[in-house]
ZAMARGU-4260 file (C-alpha; in steps of 0.2 Angstrom, whole numbers, plus 5000, padded with zeros to 4 digits):
<rodrens>
0) 4821/4532/4850 | 4809/4546/4845 | 4796/4541/4858 | 4809/4539/4872 | 4816/4556/4867
5) 4799/4564/4869 | 4798/4555/4886 | 4814/4563/4892 | 4809/4580/4886 | 4792/4578/4895
10) 4801/4572/4911 | 4813/4587/4910 | 4799/4600/4907 | 4789/4592/4921 | 4803/4591/4933
15) 4807/4610/4930 | 4789/4615/4932 | 4787/4605/4948 | 4804/4608/4955 | 4803/4627/4953
20) 4785/4628/4961 | 4791/4617/4975 | 4807/4627/4978 | 4798/4643/4977 | 4786/4637/4991
25) 4799/4630/5001 | 4809/4646/5000 | 4794/4656/5005 | 4792/4645/5020 | 4810/4645/5025
30) 4811/4664/5024 | 4795/4667/5033 | 4800/4656/5048 | 4819/4659/5047 | 4823/4640/5045
35) 4841/4636/5044 | 4847/4635/5026 | 4855/4618/5029 | 4839/4610/5027 | 4835/4619/5011
40) 4852/4614/5004 | 4848/4596/5009 | 4831/4597/4999 | 4841/4604/4984 | 4853/4589/4985
45) 4839/4576/4986 | 4830/4584/4971 | 4846/4584/4961 | 4849/4566/4965 | 4831/4561/4960
50) 4834/4571/4944 | 4850/4562/4941 | 4843/4545/4945 | 4828/4548/4933 | 4839/4553/4919
55) 4850/4538/4922 | 4835/4525/4921 | 4827/4534/4906 | 4844/4533/4897 | 4846/4515/4902
60) 4829/4511/4896 | 4832/4519/4879 | 4847/4509/4876 | 4838/4493/4881 | 4825/4497/4868
65) 4837/4501/4855 | 4846/4484/4857 | 4829/4475/4856 | 4825/4485/4840 | 4809/4492/4847
70) 4814/4509/4841 | 4821/4513/4825 | 4828/4529/4817 | 4842/4541/4822 | 4841/4553/4837
75) 4835/4570/4832 | 4848/4583/4834 | 4834/4596/4839 | 4828/4585/4852 | 4845/4582/4859
80) 4848/4601/4859 | 4831/4603/4868 | 4836/4590/4881 | 4853/4598/4884 | 4845/4615/4885
85) 4831/4609/4898 | 4845/4600/4908 | 4854/4617/4909 | 4839/4626/4914 | 4835/4614/4928
90) 4853/4615/4934 | 4851/4634/4933 | 4835/4633/4944 | 4845/4623/4957 | 4860/4635/4957
95) 4848/4650/4958 | 4839/4643/4973 | 4855/4638/4981 | 4862/4655/4979 | 4846/4663/4985
100) 4844/4654/5001 | 4862/4655/5005 | 4862/4674/5002 | 4847/4675/5013 | 4857/4665/5026
105) 4872/4677/5024 | 4860/4692/5026 | 4852/4685/5042 | 4868/4679/5050 | 4880/4692/5045
110) 4874/4708/5036 | 4859/4712/5047 | 4868/4710/5064 | 4882/4721/5056 | 4869/4734/5052
115) 4861/4733/5070 | 4878/4735/5078 | 4882/4750/5067 | 4866/4758/5072 | 4868/4754/5090
120) 4885/4762/5090 | 4877/4778/5082 | 4886/4775/5066 | 4870/4780/5057 | 4878/4785/5041
125) 4886/4768/5038 | 4870/4759/5043 | 4861/4770/5030 | 4873/4765/5016 | 4873/4747/5020
130) 4854/4746/5021 | 4852/4756/5005 | 4863/4744/4996 | 4854/4729/5002 | 4836/4735/5002
135) 4836/4734/4983 | 4839/4715/4983 | 4828/4712/4998 | 4814/4724/4997 | 4802/4713/5008
140) 4814/4710/5022 | 4806/4719/5037 | 4822/4720/5047 | 4831/4729/5033 | 4816/4740/5030
145) 4815/4745/5048 | 4833/4750/5050 | 4833/4759/5033 | 4818/4769/5040 | 4827/4772/5056
150) 4844/4777/5048 | 4836/4788/5035 | 4827/4804/5033 | 4820/4815/5019 | 4830/4830/5013
155) 4819/4843/5004 | 4823/4852/4988 | 4816/4868/4981 | 4824/4878/4966 | 4817/4893/4956
160) 4821/4884/4940 | 4815/4868/4932 | 4826/4856/4922 | 4842/4857/4932 | 4851/4841/4934
165) 4853/4835/4952 | 4865/4822/4959 | 4869/4817/4977 | 4884/4810/4985 | 4882/4802/5002
170) 4895/4804/5015 | 4906/4789/5015 | 4903/4786/4996 | 4915/4793/4982 | 4903/4795/4967
175) 4888/4805/4964 | 4871/4797/4961 | 4860/4805/4948 | 4843/4810/4956 | 4835/4818/4940
180) 4830/4835/4935 | 4821/4848/4945 | 4808/4849/4951 | 4812/4836/4964 | 4802/4837/4980
185) 4813/4826/4992 | 4826/4812/4993 | 4832/4800/5006 | 4848/4803/5015 | 4856/4797/5032
190) 4848/4804/5047 | 4864/4812/5053 | 4875/4828/5051 | 4884/4831/5035 | 4876/4816/5027
195) 4878/4821/5009 | 4882/4834/4996 | 4871/4839/4981 | 4878/4844/4964 | 4868/4854/4952
200) 4873/4855/4934 | 4866/4871/4926 | 4872/4878/4909 | 4888/4868/4910 | 4893/4873/4927
205) 4893/4862/4942 | 4887/4869/4959 | 4891/4858/4974 | 4881/4861/4990 | 4884/4854/5008
210) 4871/4844/5017 | 4855/4853/5023 | 4838/4847/5029 | 4830/4859/5017 | 4839/4864/5001
215) 4832/4880/4995 | 4841/4888/4980 | 4839/4902/4968 | 4848/4901/4952 | 4852/4917/4941
220) 4836/4919/4931 | 4845/4930/4918 | 4860/4928/4907 | 4876/4935/4915 | 4894/4936/4910
225) 4903/4924/4922 | 4920/4933/4922 | 4936/4923/4922 | 4942/4922/4940 | 4925/4922/4949
230) 4915/4909/4958 | 4896/4909/4958 | 4886/4905/4974 | 4868/4901/4972 | 4855/4911/4981
235) 4848/4903/4997 | 4839/4906/5014 | 4851/4905/5029 | 4842/4903/5045 | 4858/4908/5055
240) 4875/4914/5052 | 4888/4918/5065 | 4904/4928/5068 | 4911/4928/5085 | 4898/4938/5095
245) 4888/4942/5080 | 4873/4932/5075 | 4862/4935/5059 | 4845/4928/5057 | 4834/4923/5042
250) 4846/4930/5029 | 4839/4929/5011 | 4854/4928/4999 | 4852/4931/4980 | 4864/4922/4969
255) 4881/4931/4967 | 4898/4929/4961 | 4914/4934/4970 | 4932/4935/4964 | 4943/4920/4968
260) 4958/4931/4971 | 4960/4947/4980 | 4964/4963/4969 | 4982/4964/4965 | 4994/4979/4964
265) 4995/4977/4945 | 4976/4977/4943 | 4974/4992/4955 | 4988/5001/4945 | 4975/5002/4930
270) 4963/5012/4941 | 4977/5024/4946 | 4984/5026/4928 | 4967/5030/4921 | 4963/5044/4933
275) 4952/5035/4944 | 4957/5046/4959 | 4952/5061/4949 | 4935/5055/4942 | 4920/5059/4954
280) 4909/5046/4946 | 4918/5032/4955 | 4917/5040/4972 | 4902/5040/4985 | 4904/5058/4990
285) 4896/5068/4997 | 4896/5055/5011 | 4891/5057/5030 | 4902/5049/5043 | 4895/5052/5060
290) 4892/5070/5061 | 4903/5075/5047 | 4899/5076/5028 | 4914/5072/5017 | 4915/5080/5000
295) 4925/5073/4985 | 4939/5086/4983 | 4945/5088/5001 | 4943/5069/5005 | 4952/5061/4990
300) 4967/5073/4994 | 4970/5062/5009 | 4972/5046/4999 | 4991/5048/4994 | 5006/5037/4994
305) 5023/5039/5003 | 5027/5054/4992 | 5011/5063/4991 | 5005/5056/4975 | 4987/5049/4974
310) 4987/5030/4977 | 4988/5017/4991 | 4998/5021/5006 | 5013/5010/5003 | 5016/5015/4985
315) 5028/5027/4979 | 5025/5041/4966 | 5009/5032/4960 | 5018/5015/4957 | 5017/4999/4967
320) 5033/4993/4975 | 5044/4983/4963 | 5042/4964/4963 | 5025/4963/4971 | 5014/4966/4956
325) 5004/4950/4959 | 5003/4953/4978 | 4987/4961/4985 | 4985/4980/4984 | 4985/4986/5002
330) 4985/5002/5012 | 4968/5008/5005 | 4952/5015/5013 | 4935/5009/5011 | 4931/5024/4999
335) 4946/5018/4988 | 4940/5000/4988 | 4922/5006/4983 | 4929/5017/4969 | 4939/5003/4962
340) 4924/4992/4962 | 4914/5005/4953 | 4928/5007/4940 | 4927/4988/4937 | 4908/4989/4936
345) 4907/4978/4951 | 4904/4980/4970 | 4911/4975/4986 | 4903/4960/4994 | 4892/4963/5008
350) 4895/4954/5025 | 4883/4941/5022 | 4890/4936/5005 | 4907/4936/5012 | 4903/4925/5027
355) 4893/4913/5016 | 4907/4912/5003 | 4919/4908/5017 | 4910/4892/5021 | 4910/4897/5039
360) 4891/4902/5041 | 4888/4889/5054 | 4893/4887/5072 | 4912/4886/5070 | 4921/4877/5085
365) 4937/4884/5079 | 4946/4892/5065 | 4946/4880/5050 | 4962/4871/5051 | 4967/4873/5033
370) 4965/4892/5035 | 4974/4892/5051 | 4989/4881/5046 | 4991/4887/5027 | 4984/4905/5026
375) 4996/4920/5027 | 4994/4925/5045 | 5007/4931/5058 | 5020/4934/5045 | 5030/4949/5038
380) 5023/4951/5021 | 5009/4947/5009 | 5008/4933/4997 | 5004/4933/4978 | 4985/4933/4976
385) 4985/4917/4966 | 4994/4907/4980 | 4983/4893/4984 | 4990/4887/5001 | 4976/4895/5010
390) 4963/4891/4997 | 4946/4888/5006 | 4929/4885/4998 | 4937/4888/4981 | 4943/4906/4986
395) 4962/4910/4988 | 4968/4919/5003 | 4951/4922/5010 | 4959/4921/5027 | 4975/4932/5030
400) 4985/4940/5017 | 4975/4956/5017 | 4959/4959/5027 | 4945/4963/5015 | 4934/4978/5015
405) 4915/4974/5013 | 4901/4986/5010 | 4891/4986/5026 | 4892/5000/5039 | 4895/4995/5058
410) 4884/5005/5070 | 4870/5017/5065 | 4881/5032/5063 | 4892/5024/5049 | 4908/5029/5058
415) 4915/5012/5054 | 4913/4999/5040 | 4916/4981/5040 | 4932/4973/5036 | 4934/4954/5037
420) 4946/4939/5036 | 4962/4946/5045 | 4978/4951/5038 | 4996/4944/5036 | 5001/4954/5052
425) 4987/4946/5062 | 4983/4929/5070 | 4972/4915/5063 | 4958/4918/5075 | 4954/4934/5066
430) 4946/4924/5052 | 4930/4920/5062 | 4930/4938/5070 | 4920/4952/5065 | 4930/4969/5063
435) 4926/4986/5057 | 4937/5002/5054 | 4934/5020/5050 | 4931/5021/5031 | 4946/5033/5030
440) 4958/5020/5038 | 4972/5016/5026 | 4982/5004/5037 | 4994/4992/5028 | 4984/4976/5028
445) 4968/4983/5021 | 4963/4976/5005 | 4949/4971/4993 | 4940/4957/4984 | 4926/4961/4972
450) 4909/4954/4969 | 4892/4956/4960 | 4874/4951/4964 | 4867/4942/4949 | 4851/4951/4948
455) 4844/4965/4936 | 4854/4979/4945 | 4868/4969/4952 | 4865/4975/4970 | 4858/4967/4985
460) 4846/4973/4998 | 4858/4966/5011 | 4871/4979/5005 | 4862/4993/5015 | 4861/4982/5031
465) 4869/4990/5046 | 4879/4978/5057 | 4875/4981/5075 | 4889/4987/5085 | 4892/4973/5098
470) 4911/4977/5101 | 4915/4984/5117 | 4930/4984/5129 | 4923/4975/5143 | 4938/4976/5154
475) 4936/4995/5154 | 4918/4995/5159 | 4914/5003/5176 | 4908/4992/5190 | 4893/4995/5202
480) 4895/4996/5221 | 4893/4981/5231 | 4876/4988/5238 | 4869/4989/5220 | 4876/4972/5216
485) 4867/4964/5231 | 4851/4971/5224 | 4855/4963/5207 | 4860/4947/5215 | 4843/4946/5225
490) 4834/4943/5208 | 4840/4925/5210 | 4832/4923/5228 | 4817/4913/5231 | 4806/4908/5246
495) 4814/4894/5257 | 4800/4882/5255 | 4801/4863/5257 | 4809/4854/5242 | 4795/4841/5240
500) 4807/4832/5229 | 4805/4814/5223 | 4820/4803/5217 | 4818/4787/5207 | 4830/4775/5201
505) 4831/4772/5182 | 4830/4753/5178 | 4841/4743/5167 | 4856/4756/5167 | 4874/4750/5165
510) 4880/4736/5177 | 4890/4743/5191 | 4882/4761/5190 | 4866/4769/5197 | 4856/4782/5187
515) 4843/4792/5196 | 4830/4805/5191 | 4825/4819/5204 | 4810/4830/5202 | 4803/4845/5212
520) 4793/4861/5210 | 4802/4875/5202 | 4807/4890/5214 | 4797/4902/5203 | 4780/4902/5196
525) 4779/4889/5182 | 4769/4874/5175 | 4786/4866/5173 | 4795/4854/5185 | 4813/4856/5190
530) 4821/4839/5187 | 4838/4832/5183 | 4848/4816/5182 | 4862/4808/5194 | 4875/4795/5189
535) 4887/4787/5202 | 4897/4771/5204 | 4890/4757/5215 | 4907/4752/5221 | 4909/4765/5235
540) 4902/4764/5253 | 4907/4782/5258 | 4898/4798/5253 | 4900/4803/5235 | 4907/4820/5231
545) 4894/4829/5220 | 4898/4838/5204 | 4884/4849/5197 | 4884/4851/5178 | 4878/4865/5167
550) 4877/4860/5149 | 4883/4868/5133 | 4872/4877/5121 | 4866/4861/5112 | 4854/4859/5126
555) 4844/4874/5120 | 4842/4866/5103 | 4838/4848/5109 | 4821/4844/5115 | 4825/4826/5122
560) 4834/4822/5137 | 4832/4803/5137 | 4850/4800/5132 | 4857/4811/5145 | 4862/4798/5158
565) 4872/4788/5145 | 4881/4804/5140 | 4885/4808/5158 | 4893/4791/5161 | 4903/4792/5144
570) 4909/4810/5147 | 4912/4809/5166 | 4917/4791/5169 | 4934/4796/5175 | 4926/4805/5189
575) 4912/4793/5193 | 4925/4779/5195 | 4934/4790/5208 | 4918/4792/5219 | 4910/4807/5212
580) 4892/4808/5209 | 4887/4818/5193 | 4872/4829/5195 | 4864/4836/5179 | 4849/4848/5182
585) 4838/4850/5167 | 4838/4869/5168 | 4824/4881/5162 | 4825/4884/5143 | 4835/4867/5140
590) 4831/4850/5133 | 4813/4846/5137 | 4809/4861/5148 | 4799/4876/5143 | 4808/4887/5131
595) 4806/4905/5126 | 4824/4910/5121 | 4832/4901/5106 | 4850/4906/5107 | 4864/4908/5121
600) 4869/4926/5115 | 4864/4939/5127 | 4853/4954/5122 | 4844/4968/5131 | 4827/4960/5132
605) 4816/4955/5147 | 4815/4937/5140 | 4834/4935/5141 | 4835/4942/5158 | 4821/4931/5164
610) 4829/4916/5156 | 4845/4919/5165 | 4836/4922/5182 | 4826/4906/5181 | 4842/4896/5176
615) 4851/4904/5191 | 4836/4899/5203 | 4836/4881/5196 | 4855/4880/5200 | 4853/4886/5218
620) 4837/4875/5221 | 4847/4860/5214 | 4860/4863/5226 | 4847/4863/5240 | 4842/4846/5234
625) 4860/4840/5234 | 4862/4846/5252 | 4846/4835/5256 | 4855/4819/5251 | 4863/4809/5265
630) 4874/4800/5253 | 4882/4816/5246 | 4896/4826/5254 | 4888/4842/5249 | 4902/4852/5258
635) 4913/4845/5243 | 4902/4852/5229 | 4911/4855/5213 | 4905/4863/5196 | 4908/4858/5178
640) 4904/4868/5163 | 4909/4868/5145 | 4906/4882/5132 | 4889/4889/5137 | 4891/4880/5154
645) 4907/4890/5156 | 4900/4907/5152 | 4885/4904/5163 | 4896/4900/5177 | 4900/4919/5177
650) 4883/4921/5185 | 4881/4904/5194 | 4897/4905/5204 | 4893/4923/5209 | 4876/4920/5216
655) 4880/4904/5226 | 4896/4902/5236 | 4892/4883/5240 | 4903/4877/5226 | 4920/4873/5232
660) 4929/4871/5215 | 4925/4874/5197 | 4932/4866/5181 | 4927/4876/5166 | 4931/4875/5147
665) 4932/4888/5133 | 4922/4902/5141 | 4924/4920/5144 | 4913/4936/5144 | 4901/4938/5129
670) 4902/4955/5121 | 4884/4958/5118 | 4875/4969/5130 | 4861/4963/5142 | 4850/4973/5154
675) 4862/4981/5167 | 4855/4970/5181 | 4861/4954/5173 | 4877/4961/5165 | 4889/4946/5167
680) 4905/4957/5170 | 4897/4963/5187 | 4895/4945/5192 | 4912/4938/5187 | 4921/4951/5197
685) 4913/4944/5213 | 4917/4926/5210 | 4928/4919/5224 | 4927/4901/5219 | 4943/4892/5214
690) 4942/4890/5195 | 4952/4880/5183 | 4949/4886/5165 | 4956/4879/5149 | 4956/4890/5133
695) 4959/4887/5115 | 4967/4902/5107 | 4959/4897/5090 | 4941/4897/5097 | 4929/4901/5084
700) 4915/4906/5096 | 4922/4915/5111 | 4936/4926/5104 | 4952/4925/5114 | 4955/4944/5114
705) 4936/4949/5115 | 4930/4936/5128 | 4944/4927/5137 | 4956/4941/5141 | 4942/4952/5149
710) 4936/4937/5159 | 4954/4934/5165 | 4956/4952/5170 | 4940/4954/5179 | 4937/4937/5188
715) 4937/4940/5207 | 4945/4923/5211 | 4961/4925/5221 | 4977/4922/5210 | 4982/4907/5220
720) 4965/4899/5217 | 4965/4903/5198 | 4973/4891/5186 | 4972/4895/5167 | 4979/4884/5153
725) 4979/4892/5135 | 4983/4881/5120 | 4989/4890/5105 | 4983/4877/5092 | 4966/4872/5100
730) 4949/4880/5097 | 4932/4877/5105 | 4935/4859/5107 | 4947/4852/5121 | 4953/4834/5120
735) 4946/4822/5133 | 4963/4816/5139 | 4967/4834/5143 | 4952/4836/5153 | 4955/4819/5162
740) 4973/4825/5166 | 4968/4840/5176 | 4950/4839/5182 | 4950/4827/5196 | 4967/4834/5203
745) 4960/4851/5203 | 4944/4846/5213 | 4955/4836/5225 | 4965/4852/5230 | 4949/4859/5238
750) 4940/4844/5244 | 4937/4842/5263 | 4943/4824/5268
</rodrens>
């Protein structure tokens, strides 16, 4: 038996070695040439049958030898164990290759097509998560590698301190993945907006940061006393921050902490009781406001309560009203807010810290819904400072309850100081607005929140920044004469030279529709070409009614217009299917055209002026092109503009009366000044075009009071041809079904049959 046992062991060992090598080779061949796994499974079955038959004959032979007495002795237990073990290994080899080839089949037939579909549907984040999971198991799969590369990008990280633990949570995931300790140069994330969150763990405290392309953070480099009830924000560089009508560029924030709650009545009572109003060391006097220099004695006497005692305006005899000890202190001036902060050895936040802490530093389409729906706005009284219903970004009552004094002056003469967030008496849209008041103003609704910059002297260079005074009541500004306006309007004129336009049809566009590109020289001196895109349906024989489009501000940021025709069809299909042709000129300073102005906010520069003039000339020249088309009914030309396209219509509809009807969304008049000859309010007064305008009252970009109401008052369109819808709960985004409901019907009112 011993010799035969050895033969069985030798056979098993050889079978394992031969089978593994053979299957590895076949697996490589099948994977490389994508051969159906059915044939691989067939080979596995055949090998398994050969193995079973071989074992059967060897066992049969062994028994035969035993009967003839050719072999003596008992079967070795060790050899039996080895035989069993080798048999299990061989079975394991078969199972391994069976699972591997069928997993590959599942990858090729199901997983990869799913990833391709996700990517084609622009669900980049999901495509990234799927490829990230699979690429570890299939690192050599070229298709996976390709889609992983296409759906991912590097996010970069820089911190001022090493040894900080860093974790990332991808959007769509629920757990943080540990990346390591700083320094970490970069890490992969989905190539899309809001793709991830970063978590830093530093001295036992977690700091969570939203997605950025470049994460650049400053941690406090000294020991500091993290007071109870405060939240720490890391220092960072913010390229842009916005309030409505106010834009801040390249802001360098140092780490700071800010109080989670507003200052309560009972907290402020301590300041009053300890003689804070009588102690000059807490006050900023002497202090110049405009042309006046305020001193301590005469000014503090103004800060009295209902009965002439020193204290907030709504207190009585130096005491807060009964039952509201935990409500925010209110009825205080900027000077009182500053004095209390000094009393607590803290300071008021600056505008930049407050805006960053609010989480609203970016381009807010509307007031955050949680703030709008849950904060204490449009009510009759304040809430307790610890009320979390309107908690946002970890801070309670940041919106509403009381508006909060911050440290920065507004305007070079320091006659007003910044106060932010809106109060319980005001509307939610005030959360995104910038406001300022006299530093002596003690209105009910004025309150305070404290902060401290976490550096050596606990102050920030940003504390002294003056906020430019953009606010103006546009409705009350004087007009110019018609003769002067004609001079202004003539800036948009150009020589009536031949168009020299070319039109090409774009191949392989969607079935049933035609997409074209037109191109011609600009009507001003430029190395650029004026070009644009046209999309219409093929099912109509009669002339198309043209609609000329002006884009939103995203066109200033984007440098690629290759996807524009697909976007035009998706956005305007309801019009295209009714026989409209959508024409989208690529205007100066948009998409792939030459750019020299990187925002849509007006200013008093020549660059802004020339940008608007070139856009206006491109608009008029594009209409010249539309009129040259025999397949367009140019007498029925309509206009569409959303956001920046809406505000730019203030110029475009005034300089060219060939537009028969306009449909605009979420626009108005912007508050910033520009050079007088392109001040939009002069132009909007002279618009006669029928206009349908949809407004969201919670607009986070163009304020309802500041932008829309002046526009409504000044626009020259006769009342019978002006239609405005104001939605109380909408912001800067208008639902597509609302647009579809009204747009075509509005145009039809003014089309010539």
